[in-house]
C-alpha positions as CSV (number, residue, x, y, z in Angstrom):
1,M,0.0,0.0,0.1
2,K,1.2,3.5,-0.8
3,P,2.2,5.7,2.1
4,T,0.2,8.6,3.4
5,V,1.7,12.0,4.1
6,T,0.3,14.0,7.0
7,I,0.8,17.5,7.6
8,E,-0.3,18.4,11.3
9,Y,-0.5,22.3,11.7
10,C,-1.6,24.6,14.5
11,P,-5.1,26.2,13.3
12,K,-4.8,28.8,16.2
13,C,-1.5,30.0,14.5
14,N,-3.4,30.3,11.2
15,W,-1.1,27.7,9.5
16,M,-3.8,26.1,7.4
17,L,-3.1,27.9,4.3
18,R,0.6,27.0,4.5
19,A,-0.3,23.4,5.1
20,A,-2.6,23.4,2.2
21,Y,0.0,25.0,0.0
22,M,2.5,22.4,0.8
23,A,0.0,19.6,0.4
24,Q,-0.7,20.9,-3.1
25,E,2.8,21.0,-4.0
26,L,3.4,17.4,-2.7
27,L,0.5,16.1,-4.6
28,S,1.7,17.8,-7.8
29,T,5.0,16.0,-7.5
30,F,3.9,12.6,-5.7
31,A,0.4,11.9,-7.0
32,D,1.4,8.4,-8.3
33,D,3.6,7.6,-5.3
34,V,1.4,8.4,-2.4
35,Y,-2.0,7.2,-1.2
36,G,-2.9,10.7,-0.2
37,I,-2.0,13.8,1.7
38,T,-3.9,14.6,5.1
39,L,-4.2,17.9,6.8
40,Q,-4.5,17.4,10.4
41,P,-5.3,20.3,12.7
42,S,-3.3,20.0,16.0
43,E,-4.6,20.3,19.4
44,T,-1.2,21.3,20.4
45,S,-0.5,25.1,19.9
46,G,2.5,25.9,17.7
47,K,2.7,22.3,16.3
48,Y,3.7,21.8,12.6
49,N,5.1,18.6,11.5
50,I,5.1,16.4,8.5
51,R,5.0,12.5,8.6
52,V,5.0,9.7,6.0
53,N,2.8,7.2,7.7
54,E,4.0,7.4,11.3
55,Q,7.6,8.6,10.5
56,V,8.3,12.3,11.3
57,I,10.3,13.7,8.5
58,F,10.1,17.3,9.6
59,D,9.3,19.0,12.8
60,R,9.1,22.8,13.0
61,K,9.9,23.0,16.7
62,E,12.9,20.7,16.2
63,Q,14.3,22.7,13.2
64,G,13.2,26.2,14.5
65,R,11.7,27.0,11.2
66,F,9.3,25.9,8.4
67,P,10.6,23.7,5.5
68,E,11.3,25.0,2.1
69,I,9.2,23.3,-0.6
70,K,12.4,22.0,-2.4
71,E,13.6,20.6,1.0
72,L,10.2,19.1,1.7
73,K,10.0,17.4,-1.6
74,Q,13.3,15.8,-1.1
75,L,12.5,14.5,2.4
76,V,9.2,12.9,1.1
77,R,11.0,11.6,-2.0
78,D,13.8,10.0,0.1
79,V,11.1,7.9,1.9
80,V,8.2,7.3,-0.7
81,A,10.3,7.0,-4.0
82,P,14.1,7.3,-3.5
83,E,14.8,6.8,-7.1
84,K,12.5,9.5,-8.4
85,P,14.2,12.4,-10.0
86,L,12.8,15.9,-8.9
87,G,14.3,17.9,-11.7
88,H,15.1,21.3,-10.7
89,S,14.1,20.6,-7.1
90,D,16.6,18.0,-6.8
91,K,19.8,18.1,-4.6
92,K,22.7,19.5,-6.3
93,A,25.7,17.0,-6.7
94,E,28.4,17.4,-4.1
């Protein structure tokens, strides 16, 4: 079964639009690779994290910031479709 990406956000912080934008970006890139994207209002103030199934791949409090879209796509890709090229959003060769 394909994985589900969950974006848990604080509705009191007005982060729903940010979460919806990130969900849209992820769906445009991973429509064939994920079962779906879930937006989950958090009961914890200030919470904004992104999970693939139950694996947290980004936590705003731990990082002290929100993810950039390019970074988020790379994090999701590394879990759901490691061989998938992301074009201009891909990591630069080191």
